[in-house]
N, C-alpha and C positions, 0 to 999 in steps of 0.2 A: 279650951273652947273659944276663948277670945282670939287666939292666934288663928284658929280655923276660920273664924268670921273675917278677920283681917285678910287672910289669904284668899278666901272666896271672893271678897270685894275686889282685891287687887287683880286676881286672875280674870274676873269677869270684865274688868276694864281693859286688860291686855288683849282680850279677844278682839276688841275693836281696833287695836293698833296693828300696823303692818310690820313685817320683818320679824315676827316671832313664830318660829316653826312649831308644829304640833309637838307636844311633849316638853315644851320649854316655856319660860316666862321671863319677863324683863324686870330687873331691879335697878335702882339708882343708888350709887355708892360714891362717897367722897366726903371730906370734911368741909370744904368750902364750895368748890364747884363740883356738881354731881355728874357722874359719868354713867351712862346706861350700859348694862351688861345683860346678855340673854343667856340664861343658864337652864340646865335640865331640871325638870320637876323632881327627878330622883334625888336631888340634893336636899329636898325637904325632909327626907328620912334620916339624915345624918345629924348627930347631936351637936356638932360644931355649928351647923347652919341653924338649927333650932335655937341655939343660944343667941345668934344674931337676930333672929326673929323676935325673941323675947326682949332684946335691947331695943329693937325698933318699936315694939309695942309700948315699952316704957317711955321712950323719947317722944314718939309721935302719936300714940294712940291709934285712932283710925283716920286721922287727918294728915295724910302724907303730902308734904309741900310740892312734890313733883307730880302728883296725881296718880302715881303708881307706888309700888312698894319701895320704900327708901330704907336703906340699911345704914345705920350710924357707925361707920368705921372708915378707916383710911382706905384708899384705893389699893395701896400696896398690900395691906393685910387681907383684903378681899381676894386679890389675885393669888396670893400665897395660899389662902384657904381653898379656893376653887381648884388650884393645881393639885393640892393634896387629895381632894374629893374625886378628881378625875382619875 
């Protein structure tokens, strides 16, 4: 339930931003400097991605420093994960 609220909040913020095609959303990833990635909403169904969302909830709660959904992992790990999910 908490993850759904977090996503609902993040996705509603993303609707106001530009450069996010329908069926996608933006996340911020990185340990020090955050990089923005636009990914398909379908990734939300995968258990690997759901684990990242749980980690984000534990680390940030609903107060994401970038104003959008921030994923607490390295950029390399995120790129590897998204390449597997594609």
